[in-house]
Structures are given as C-alpha cells and as structure tokens.
SENUBA-608174 format. One line per 8 residues: number of its first residue (from 1); their letters; for each residue y negated, x, z negated of N, C-alpha, C. Coordinates in steps of 0.05 Angstrom, whole numbers, plus 5000, padded with zeros to 4 digits. Atoms other than C-alpha are relative to their C-alpha. Layout:
N
NUM> A> Y:X:Z:Y:X:Z:Y:X:Z | ...
END
This chain:
83
1> MADITFYE> 5001:4980:5020:5816:3760:6726:5017:4992:4976 | 4980:5008:5022:5869:3764:6670:4985:5000:4974 | 5011:4999:5025:5853:3750:6597:5004:5025:4984 | 4991:4977:5011:5886:3815:6577:4989:5023:5018 | 5007:4976:4986:5854:3881:6594:5014:5024:4985 | 4983:4980:5011:5899:3944:6582:4988:5025:5010 | 5011:4972:4995:5866:4015:6577:5023:5017:4996 | 4980:4980:5002:5915:4069:6591:4994:5025:5014
9> LPGCPFCA> 5000:4972:4986:5926:4141:6614:5028:5001:5012 | 4972:4996:4989:5982:4151:6665:5013:5023:4989 | 4983:4981:5011:6039:4190:6635:5000:5001:4970 | 5001:5001:5029:6021:4172:6565:5024:4982:4989 | 4975:5015:5007:6086:4151:6529:4993:4976:4982 | 5006:5021:5017:6051:4106:6480:4988:4976:5017 | 5009:5018:4981:6016:4070:6539:5024:4987:5014 | 4976:5014:4989:6083:4061:6572:5014:4981:4983
17> KVRTKLDD> 4987:5018:5018:6111:4028:6512:4985:4971:5002 | 5016:5025:4996:6054:3976:6517:5004:4986:5023 | 4998:5013:4972:6061:3966:6591:5028:4988:5000 | 4973:5014:4999:6136:3953:6580:5001:4976:4988 | 5004:5024:5015:6121:3901:6530:4985:4979:5016 | 5016:5019:4982:6067:3868:6575:5020:4989:5024 | 4983:5009:4976:6119:3866:6634:5021:4985:4991 | 4978:5014:5011:6176:3844:6590:4994:4971:4993
25> LDLEYDTI> 5005:5027:5007:6138:3784:6568:4985:4985:5025 | 5008:5011:4975:6115:3771:6641:4969:4993:4999 | 5028:5005:5005:6039:3774:6620:4984:5012:5023 | 5017:4991:4978:5984:3779:6672:4978:5015:4986 | 5019:4982:5015:5937:3836:6652:4986:5018:5022 | 5016:4981:4985:5883:3881:6683:5005:5027:4988 | 4997:4975:5009:5892:3955:6678:4975:5018:5006 | 5024:4982:4997:5835:4005:6668:5012:5029:4991
33> EVPRSHGE> 4992:4971:5008:5857:4081:6674:4977:5014:4989 | 5022:4984:5013:5816:4124:6629:5004:5028:5011 | 5000:4973:4994:5797:4195:6645:5017:5016:4982 | 4985:4983:5016:5839:4251:6619:4984:5012:4977 | 5018:4990:5022:5778:4280:6581:4991:4978:4982 | 5008:5018:5022:5763:4245:6517:4972:4995:5002 | 5029:4999:4997:5690:4261:6528:4990:4978:5022 | 5005:5018:4976:5692:4217:6592:5009:4971:4996
41> RTQVEEVS> 4989:5027:5005:5724:4155:6560:4983:4982:4987 | 5021:5016:5013:5660:4119:6546:5008:4970:5003 | 4995:5028:4998:5688:4052:6571:5018:4990:4978 | 4981:5009:5022:5747:4049:6522:4986:5004:4973 | 5013:4994:5025:5700:4078:6467:4984:4974:4995 | 5017:5022:5005:5652:4020:6478:5016:4975:4989 | 4982:5022:5010:5710:3969:6467:5012:5004:4974 | 4982:4997:5022:5749:4000:6413:4988:5020:4978
49> GQTGVPVI> 5013:4981:5024:5702:4050:6376:5014:5026:5000 | 4984:4974:4999:5751:4106:6394:5007:5008:5029 | 4993:4992:4973:5773:4147:6453:5031:5001:5006 | 4971:4999:4992:5850:4144:6446:5007:4974:5012 | 4987:5023:4989:5894:4099:6485:5029:4999:4991 | 5009:5025:4988:5928:4052:6491:4982:4983:4983 | 5016:5020:5014:5879:3997:6475:5002:4976:5018 | 5002:5027:4986:5880:3923:6495:4978:4983:4988
57> SDEAHDVE> 5018:5023:5010:5831:3866:6491:5012:4977:5014 | 4989:5026:4993:5853:3793:6497:4979:4981:4995 | 5020:5019:5002:5798:3746:6511:5009:4972:4990 | 4988:5025:5008:5842:3687:6501:5003:4994:4970 | 4996:5000:5030:5852:3704:6426:4980:5017:4987 | 5022:4986:5011:5785:3739:6413:5008:5026:4989 | 4992:4974:5006:5820:3807:6407:4984:5020:5017 | 5015:4982:4984:5775:3863:6428:5005:5028:4988
65> GMAESDDI> 4997:4971:5009:5794:3936:6425:5023:5007:4980 | 4975:4997:5017:5863:3934:6392:5013:5028:5007 | 4988:4974:4994:5890:4005:6386:5028:5003:4988 | 4975:4995:5014:5957:4035:6365:5022:4983:5013 | 4979:5012:4984:6018:4021:6408:5017:4981:4982 | 4983:5016:5017:6061:3994:6351:4986:4973:4993 | 5015:5025:5004:6005:3945:6332:4997:4980:5022 | 5002:5018:4976:5996:3923:6402:5024:4987:5006
73> VEYLEETY> 4974:5012:4991:6068:3911:6416:5006:4977:4980 | 4995:5021:5018:6075:3872:6352:4983:4977:5003 | 5019:5023:4993:6012:3830:6368:5012:4985:5025 | 4991:5017:4977:6040:3813:6439:5024:4986:4992 | 4974:5015:5005:6107:3794:6413:4995:4977:4984 | 5008:5021:5020:6078:3751:6357:4985:4978:5016 | 5016:5019:4988:6026:3718:6403:5014:4988:5025 | 4991:5010:4977:6064:3713:6469:5031:5000:5001
81> GGA> 4971:5000:5001:6138:3722:6450:5013:4973:5001 | 4990:5026:4998:6151:3648:6442:5025:4997:4985 | 4975:5003:5011:6208:3658:6398:5001:4979:4976
END
C-alpha cells in the first residue's frame, strides 16, 4: 500500500491535473474513485471534511485530506520534486 492516497472523480479536470503531477514525479499512490453524487462521497468527506475532489492524503508526511488541485500540485512539487 502506497503512502499517498488520491481521491478522484474520472473526467474531473482538476483531478487530472493532480494525477499528471503524481505521474510526472513517478510517485506510487493508491486511487479511490468517488461517486458522482456529492451525497454519497462519505469516504472523502471523512478524510477532508468536504465532498469536493481532488483530495490527497500522504501518510509519510502526516498530510490528511489536502484539497484544491493547485495546493496539492504545489505540495507534491515541494515535497517530492527534489529540485
């Protein structure tokens, strides 16, 4: 099981942005696809306190329920970019 868990909705452009960054950095991650209905997104709501996606959790760095694609991409670059 990977340290990073990525909550996404297929077809979501913001999720695609995060997935691209995860893949560009060659990171191992687990994906959880959330239901289309916000009312059924209990799993991501428990982690992040909201039903929007994308959301990531990163056990290796005690990050739980980070939302907002720009924030996630910036976090991934700063944490794993190695520049």
